[in-house]
C-alpha positions in Angstrom: 0.0 0.0 0.0 1.4 3.4 -1.1 0.3 6.5 0.8 -0.2 9.7 -1.2 -0.8 13.1 0.4 -2.6 15.8 -1.6 -1.9 19.1 0.1 -3.4 21.6 -2.4 -6.8 21.8 -4.0 -6.8 19.3 -6.9 -9.7 18.3 -9.1 -10.9 15.1 -7.4 -12.1 13.6 -10.7 -8.5 13.8 -11.9 -7.3 11.7 -9.0 -9.5 8.8 -9.9 -6.7 6.6 -11.1 -5.2 6.6 -7.6 -8.5 6.5 -5.8 -9.6 3.4 -7.7 -6.3 1.5 -7.3 -6.3 -0.7 -4.2 -2.5 -0.2 -3.9 -2.9 3.5 -3.1 -4.3 5.3 0.0 -5.0 8.9 -0.9 -5.4 11.6 1.8 -6.5 15.1 0.9 -5.6 17.8 3.4 -5.3 21.4 2.0 -5.2 23.3 5.3 -1.7 22.2 6.6 0.6 24.8 8.0 4.4 24.4 7.2 5.0 22.8 10.6 2.0 20.5 10.2 3.2 19.4 6.8 6.7 18.6 8.2 5.1 16.4 10.8 2.6 14.7 8.6 4.8 14.0 5.5 6.8 11.4 7.4 4.1 8.7 6.7 3.7 9.3 3.0 5.3 7.8 -0.2 4.1 10.5 -2.5 3.0 14.2 -2.4 0.8 16.1 -4.8 0.9 19.9 -4.8 0.0 22.9 -6.9 1.6 26.3 -6.2 0.3 26.8 -2.7 2.4 24.3 -0.7 6.0 25.1 -0.3 8.0 21.9 -0.4 11.1 23.1 1.4 14.3 21.3 2.3 12.9 20.9 5.8 9.8 19.1 4.4 11.9 16.8 2.3 14.4 16.0 5.1 11.4 15.0 7.3 9.9 12.8 4.7 11.5 9.5 5.5 9.4 7.5 3.1 8.9 10.0 0.3 9.7 8.8 -3.2 7.9 11.2 -5.5 6.6 14.8 -5.5 4.2 15.7 -8.2 3.3 19.3 -9.2 -0.1 19.4 -10.8 1.0 22.2 -13.2 4.1 23.4 -15.0 6.3 25.5 -12.7 8.1 23.8 -9.8 9.5 27.0 -8.1 7.8 26.0 -4.9 9.7 22.7 -4.7 13.3 22.5 -3.5 14.6 20.3 -6.4 18.2 20.1 -5.1 17.1 18.8 -1.7 14.8 16.3 -3.4 17.5 15.1 -5.7 20.0 14.6 -2.8 17.4 12.5 -1.0 16.6 10.5 -4.1 13.1 11.9 -4.4 11.7 12.2 -7.9 10.0 15.5 -8.9 7.5 15.4 -11.8 5.1 18.0 -13.3 2.3 18.2 -15.8 3.7 20.5 -18.5 1.0 20.1 -21.2 -2.3 20.2 -19.3 -2.5 24.0 -19.0 -1.8 24.9 -22.6 -5.3 25.7 -23.9 -6.4 27.4 -20.7 -3.3 29.7 -20.5 -3.6 30.5 -24.2 -7.3 31.5 -23.9 -6.6 33.5 -20.7 -3.9 35.4 -22.6 -6.4 36.3 -25.3 -9.0 37.3 -22.6 -6.4 39.6 -21.0 -5.5 41.2 -24.3 -9.2 41.9 -25.1 -10.1 43.0 -21.6 -7.1 45.4 -21.6 -7.7 46.8 -25.1 -11.3 47.6 -24.4 -10.9 48.4 -20.7 -13.7 46.0 -19.8 -12.9 45.6 -16.0 -12.8 49.4 -15.5 -16.0 50.0 -17.5 -17.7 47.2 -15.6 -16.7 48.7 -12.2 -17.7 52.2 -13.2 -21.2 51.1 -14.3 -21.6 49.0 -11.1 -21.0 52.2 -9.3 -23.9 53.8 -11.1 -21.9 55.8 -13.6 -22.5 56.0 -17.4 -19.1 57.2 -18.7 -19.0 56.0 -22.2 -16.3 58.6 -23.3 -14.0 57.6 -20.4 -13.4 54.0 -21.7 -12.4 54.5 -25.3 -10.8 51.2 -26.4 -8.3 50.1 -29.0 -9.0 47.7 -31.9 -6.7 44.7 -32.4 -7.3 44.8 -36.2 -4.1 45.7 -38.1 -2.1 46.1 -34.8 1.2 44.4 -34.2 1.5 41.8 -31.5 4.9 41.0 -30.2 5.2 37.4 -28.9 8.2 36.7 -26.7 8.5 32.9 -26.5 7.1 30.7 -29.2 6.3 27.5 -27.4 2.9 25.9 -27.5 1.2 28.7 -25.6 3.0 31.5 -27.4 2.1 30.1 -30.8 -1.4 29.4 -29.6 -1.9 33.1 -28.8 -0.3 34.1 -32.1 -2.7 31.8 -34.1 -5.7 33.3 -32.3 -4.4 36.9 -32.6 -4.0 36.4 -36.4 -7.7 35.6 -36.6 -8.3 39.2 -35.3 -6.2 40.6 -38.2 -3.1 41.2 -36.1 0.4 41.2 -37.5 2.7 38.9 -35.4 6.3 39.5 -34.7 8.1 37.0 -32.4 11.3 36.3 -30.5 12.5 32.9 -29.5 16.1 31.8 -29.6 15.0 28.5 -31.3 12.7 30.1 -33.8 14.2 29.5 -37.2 13.6 31.6 -40.3 12.1 28.5 -42.0 9.7 27.9 -39.1 8.7 31.6 -39.0 7.9 31.6 -42.7 5.9 28.5 -42.3 3.8 30.1 -39.5 3.6 33.4 -41.4 5.1 35.4 -38.5 8.1 37.7 -38.5 11.2 37.0 -36.5 12.4 39.9 -34.3 14.8 40.6 -31.5 13.4 41.7 -28.1 14.6 45.2 -28.9 12.8 45.2 -32.2 9.6 44.0 -30.5 9.9 46.9 -28.0 10.1 49.4 -30.9 7.5 48.0 -33.2 4.7 46.3 -31.1 1.4 47.7 -30.1 0.7 44.7 -27.8 3.2 42.4 -26.2 2.7 39.0 -24.6 5.4 37.0 -22.9 5.5 33.1 -22.8 8.9 32.1 -21.6 9.9 30.0 -18.6 11.4 31.9 -15.7 15.2 31.3 -15.9 18.3 33.3 -15.0 18.2 34.5 -18.6 14.6 35.6 -18.7 14.3 37.1 -15.2 13.6 40.8 -15.6 14.1 40.6 -19.4 11.3 43.1 -19.8 12.3 46.2 -17.9 13.4 49.8 -18.1 15.4 49.5 -21.3 12.5 47.8 -23.0 9.9 50.4 -21.9 12.1 53.3 -22.9 12.1 52.0 -26.5 8.4 51.2 -26.6 5.6 53.1 -28.2 3.6 55.1 -25.7 0.4 53.2 -26.7 2.0 49.8 -25.9 -0.1 47.4 -23.9 1.6 44.4 -22.4 0.5 41.2 -20.7 2.1 38.4 -18.6 0.3 35.1 -18.1 3.6 33.2 -18.0 5.7 33.5 -14.9 6.1 36.3 -12.4 9.5 38.0 -12.7 9.9 38.0 -16.4 8.6 41.6 -16.4 10.4 43.7 -13.8 7.4 44.8 -11.7 9.0 48.0 -10.2 10.1 49.2 -13.6 6.7 48.4 -15.1 5.0 50.6 -12.5 7.5 53.3 -13.3 6.9 53.0 -17.0 3.2 53.3 -16.5 3.5 56.3 -14.2 5.8 58.1 -16.7 3.5 57.3 -19.6 6.2 55.3 -21.4 3.5 52.6 -22.1 -0.3 52.7 -21.9 -1.5 49.6 -20.0 -0.7 46.2 -18.6 -2.5 43.0 -17.7 -0.8 40.8 -15.2 -1.8 37.3 -14.0 1.4 36.2 -12.4 3.6 38.0 -9.9 7.1 37.7 -8.5 5.7 37.1 -5.0 2.3 35.4 -4.5 -0.2 36.0 -3.1 0.3 39.5 -4.5 -2.5 41.4 -2.7 0.0 44.2 -1.6 1.7 44.6 -5.0 1.6 48.1 -6.4 0.3 46.6 -9.7 -2.9 45.4 -8.0 -3.8 49.0 -7.0 -2.6 50.7 -10.3 -5.4 52.2 -12.4 -3.6 51.3 -15.6 -3.3 47.6 -14.8 -5.7 44.7 -15.1 -4.9 41.9 -12.6 -6.1 38.4 -12.0 -4.8 36.1 -9.2 -2.8 33.5 -11.3 -5.8 32.2 -13.2 -4.0 31.1 -16.4 -4.5 27.4 -15.6 -7.7 27.9 -13.6 -10.3 26.2 -15.7 -12.3 23.1 -14.9 -10.7 21.3 -17.9 -7.1 22.3 -17.1 -7.3 21.3 -13.5 -8.7 17.9 -14.4 -6.0 17.4 -17.1 -3.1 18.2 -14.8 -4.6 16.0 -12.0 -5.1 13.1 -14.4 -1.5 13.6 -15.7 0.2 13.4 -12.3 -2.1 10.7 -11.0 -1.4 8.5 -14.0 2.3 9.1 -13.8 2.5 8.4 -10.0 0.6 5.1 -10.6 2.9 4.2 -13.5 6.0 5.1 -11.4 5.0 2.8 -8.4 3.9 0.0 -10.7 6.6 0.0 -13.3 9.3 2.6 -12.3 8.7 4.5 -15.6 8.4 8.3 -15.7 7.8 10.8 -18.5 7.9 14.2 -16.9 10.9 14.0 -14.5 12.3 17.3 -13.5 15.2 15.9 -11.7 17.1 12.6 -12.0 17.8 10.9 -8.6 19.4 7.5 -8.6 16.1 5.6 -8.6 15.6 6.4 -12.3 18.9 4.7 -13.3 19.2 2.0 -10.7 21.7 1.9 -7.8 23.8 4.9 -7.4 27.1 4.8 -9.4 29.6 7.5 -8.3 31.5 7.3 -11.6 28.3 7.6 -13.7 27.2 10.5 -11.6 30.5 12.3 -12.2 30.0 11.9 -15.9 26.4 13.1 -15.6 27.6 16.2 -13.8 30.3 16.6 -16.4 27.9 16.5 -19.3 25.5 18.9 -17.6 28.4 21.4 -17.1 29.7 21.0 -20.7 26.2 21.7 -22.1 25.7 24.8 -20.0 29.2 26.2 -20.6 29.0 25.6 -24.4 25.6 27.2 -24.9 26.6 30.3 -22.9 29.8 30.6 -24.9 27.9 30.3 -28.2 25.5 33.0 -27.0 22.6 32.0 -29.2 20.5 28.9 -30.0 22.5 26.2 -31.8 21.3 24.7 -35.0 23.5 21.6 -34.7 25.2 19.7 -31.9 28.1 17.3 -32.4 28.7 15.0 -29.5 31.8 12.8 -29.4 32.6 10.1 -26.8 36.2 8.7 -26.8 38.2 6.2 -24.8 36.6 3.6 -22.5 33.2 5.4 -22.8 32.7 4.0 -26.3 32.0 0.6 -24.7 29.3 2.0 -22.5 25.6 3.0 -23.1 26.0 6.7 -23.4 22.3 7.5 -23.9 21.9 9.1 -20.5 25.0 11.3 -21.1 23.7 12.4 -24.5 20.4 13.3 -22.8 22.2 15.2 -20.0 24.1 17.3 -22.5 20.9 18.1 -24.3 19.2 19.1 -21.0 22.1 21.3 -20.1 22.0 23.0 -23.5 18.2 23.7 -23.4 17.8 24.4 -19.7 18.7 28.1 -19.9 15.9 28.8 -22.4 13.3 26.1 -21.5 13.8 26.0 -17.8 11.9 23.3 -15.9 10.2 22.2 -19.1 13.2 20.2 -20.1 14.3 17.0 -18.3 16.3 13.9 -19.0 13.3 12.1 -20.3 12.2 14.7 -22.9 15.5 16.5 -23.7 16.2 14.8 -27.0 12.5 15.2 -28.1 12.6 18.9 -27.2 15.9 19.2 -29.1 14.2 17.9 -32.2 11.1 20.1 -31.5 13.5 23.1 -31.5 14.8 22.0 -34.9 18.3 21.3 -33.6 20.1 18.5 -35.4 22.4 16.4 -33.2 24.9 13.7 -34.0 26.7 11.3 -31.7 30.1 9.8 -32.6 32.1 7.2 -30.7 35.9 6.9 -31.2 38.0 4.5 -29.2 41.0 6.8 -29.6 41.2 9.4 -26.8 43.1 12.6 -26.5 45.4 11.6 -23.6 42.5 10.7 -21.4 40.9 7.4 -20.4 37.6 9.0 -21.2 36.9 12.1 -23.1 33.7 13.9 -24.2 33.7 16.7 -26.8 30.7 18.9 -27.5 30.6 21.2 -30.6 27.8 23.7 -31.2 27.2 25.3 -34.5 25.0 28.2 -35.6 25.8 29.1 -39.2 29.4 30.4 -39.1 29.8 30.4 -35.4 31.3 27.3 -33.8 32.1 26.6 -30.1 33.8 23.4 -28.9 34.1 22.2 -25.3 36.2 19.1 -24.3 35.7 17.5 -20.9 36.8 14.5 -18.8 36.7 13.1 -15.3 40.1 13.0 -13.6 40.6 10.5 -10.8 40.8 12.5 -7.5 39.8 15.7 -9.2 36.3 15.0 -10.6 34.8 16.6 -13.7 37.1 19.0 -15.6 36.9 21.1 -18.7 40.1 20.5 -20.6 39.5 22.2 -23.9 37.6 25.4 -25.1 37.9 25.8 -28.9 41.6 25.6 -29.8 42.8 26.2 -26.2 44.0 23.5 -23.9 42.7 24.3 -20.4 42.1 22.5 -17.1 39.5 23.6 -14.7 36.4 22.5 -12.8 33.6 25.1 -13.5 32.4 26.9 -10.4 29.1 28.7 -10.1 30.5 31.9 -11.8 33.4 32.3 -14.2 34.8 34.8 -16.6 36.2 33.4 -19.9 38.4 35.9 -21.6 40.1 35.8 -25.0 43.1 38.1 -25.1 46.6 38.6 -26.5 49.3 36.9 -24.4 51.4 39.7 -22.9 53.0 40.6 -19.5 50.9 42.5 -16.9 47.4 41.3 -18.0 46.9 39.0 -15.1 47.8 41.6 -12.6 45.7 44.3 -14.1 42.7 41.9 -14.2 43.0 41.1 -10.6 43.3 44.8 -9.7 40.1 45.7 -11.5 38.1 42.8 -10.0 39.5 43.8 -6.6 38.2 47.4 -7.1 34.7 45.9 -7.5 35.1 43.6 -4.5 35.0 40.5 -6.7 37.1 37.7 -5.1 39.0 35.4 -7.4 38.6 31.7 -6.4 40.9 30.3 -9.1 42.5 31.3 -12.4 43.5 29.1 -15.4 45.4 30.1 -18.5 45.8 28.6 -21.9 47.6 29.9 -25.0 48.4 28.8 -28.5 51.9 30.3 -28.5 54.0 32.9 -26.6 52.7 36.4 -27.4 49.8 35.0 -29.4 46.2 34.4 -28.8 45.4 33.2 -25.2 42.5 32.4 -23.0 42.0 33.2 -19.3 39.4 31.4 -17.1 38.7 33.1 -13.8 36.3 31.5 -11.2 34.8 34.2 -9.0 32.7 34.1 -5.9 29.9 36.4 -7.1 28.0 37.4 -10.3 29.7 39.9 -12.5 27.8 42.9 -13.8 28.0 44.6 -17.2 29.8 47.5 -15.5 32.6 45.2 -14.4 32.9 43.7 -17.9 33.1 47.2 -19.4 35.9 48.0 -17.0 37.8 44.9 -17.9 37.5 45.8 -21.6 39.8 48.8 -20.9 42.7 46.4 -20.5 44.8 46.5 -23.6 44.7 43.1 -25.4 41.3 41.9 -24.2 39.3 40.8 -27.2 36.2 39.0 -25.8 34.8 38.5 -22.3 32.0 36.1 -21.5 30.5 35.6 -18.1 29.3 32.0 -17.6 26.8 31.4 -14.8 26.3 27.8 -13.6 24.5 28.7 -10.4 21.2 27.2 -11.6 
């Protein structure tokens, strides 16, 4: 008998798979305080939540029998994934159940905002008949900027086209061929700011997308711009949105998701140019049942067969008994993917993965999937996992090839990842050294040897005396502590590479200061903190 706790309101019809199975005992308790949850979770094998319950490290540490946490929805920000992974607890979600509901809510917000329906409704309820006060805007022949062209973003674009809107869109994985097929125009975020009459965002919340719509965007926008967010709180900088509305840089906003929820005290809630809803994008009868069915079926499948489809993390239970050597290579592949994509700086069109040495005798499928997950995670966030990473790579029109070569470059095992986008190519070589763990040993043509930390600067420069000292001086002036430094060069006095691991994130101002050093050609900040 497996015990499952449901701690947030879930459509009961969607739980029927578990309720009808004699191997499961399902308890529904949606009123637990954090302390009560910590005490109660000890007896359960599975936990089902939505966004209300905060599954903290303390909750996971107290859950002696817990094997799976299911989020009946997409985002898993309320679940401590690192703590779950360390304890071997699987985290799953239901990424597809909300698509239609979120798409339709986005259109509802656009229409309500364009015609000021909530304001007019409230005014009439107060006994006023102010027709002239609520002059709206037609969607016909207006330009809609769509930031993020996944299923929801493209769903909104399709519906907006039926209103006669022109669609311009940004997504790092949107190709020219795909855009032509969909009859939409590719644009940068900057171009969307300058051209759009309406903007809707549909990206995951990642380090890359957090605050991507802010002061710089609003300063370039048309004063009649109207913007909505039914994706994730934090993609639009809320303080800078309020400032833009107050200054008249843009006209209106419609917000369904907030950085901190519940958001009853948010300035946006009280702003007369903002329409707000309390995170209702997925709040339809149909969506709630779909996500409940999805996680219920997957929990049942997991306990009966061990199979999973929507795993967010990859604890040892997915791949059998824990294998320290395998885990080192999984960590290595994840790092290589994340380093390479940040060095490329754009979405790849092709991946070349090469395994050499003893690895050619092994099943490297899990390593290939890990590389793909590392590559896609900065743009797709929690949507990508080890189960779906290769599928999503294909969905983003990225070609990948895997080659095995028994000959190794002076290492027992060697992994090389090359990313290509037209004429831009980046190669990262990596291995696991006994006693030292995962290491990056090549970047493009430079031999290097370092274990990536959370934050590092990777600098291309001319090899000359004094550069190292000047670099340390500037970083010291900005209170940036150097954890380690590694150097590689082609020849004395020629092109060289410097890799500096630092203790804190590096701002654009610091990078600008470093560029004052004579001989610095390119500086890239690589963030592996998430």
